[in-house]
N, C-alpha and C positions, 0 to 999 in steps of 0.2 A: 739733246733730249728736248722734247716739246714741252711747252708750258703746261703745268699741272694746276688745275683749280681744285683746292682742297675740299670745298663744299660739294662739288660735283663728284669727286672721288668718294666722299662719304655717302653721297646719295646712291652711287653705283653699288658700293659695298652693301648698304642696307637693303636696296631693292633686290639685289641678287640673293642676299640671305633670305629675304622674305619669299622670293620666287622659289628657292630650293626647299624651304620649309613647306610651302604649299605643294610642291611637287611630291614630297614625301607623303604628305597627307593624302594627295590624290592616289598614289600607289597603295597606300594602306586601305583606302576606300575600295579600290579596284580589287585588291586581294581579299577583302571581306565581302565582295560582291554586293556592295551597297551602291545602287545606281544614282540616286539623287545626290548624295555627298560626292561621289566620283565626278559627276557632271559639274557640280558647283565648284569643286576644287580645280577642275580642268579649266573652267572659264576664268577663275581668278588667276591661275597660273599664267595664262596667256596675257592677261591685262598687266600683270606685274613685270613680265619679261620685256615688255615694250620699252620701258624707261632705260633699263640697263643696256639693251642692244643699241638703241638710238644714241645713247650717251657715249659708249666706248668705241663705237665704230669710227668716230672722228679722231680718236687718239688711242693707239694701241696700249699705252700705259694703263688705261682704265681696265684692260683685260685682267691685269693682276688684282685689282680691287674686286672685280667680278668673281675671280677664282676664290679669293678669300671669303667673300660674302657667300658664295655657293657652299663652301666647306662649313661655315658657321651655321647656315640655315639647315643643312642636312644633319649636322651633329646635334643641334639643339632640338630639332623636331624628332629625331630618333630617340633622344634622351626623354622627351616628353612621352612618346609612345611606349618606351620601355617602362617608365614609371607607372603608366596607366595599367600595364599588364601585371605589375608586381614583381617582386624579386625572383630571379631565376636560378641563381647559383653562380659559382666562381667561373665557370666556363663560358658565360655569356657576356664577357667583356667586350 
């Protein structure tokens, strides 16, 4: 197994979480047909993805951290969007 740098792993996890959160916000803006927010979120999405891609392509182990960060980002951003819309009922879990 290749050498793992803990701070780089944390950086990949956090940048991927942020990237996925921004991706969800981008999709929400597109779904709402809001052009300016969609364009802004799109540009931020591409800027954030650069760190994770460059970091984990040198060592496959970082892909695991990217996957975890991606899950965290999507889950947290969907939670925020869900709270912004208000309670829906038991079927919306």
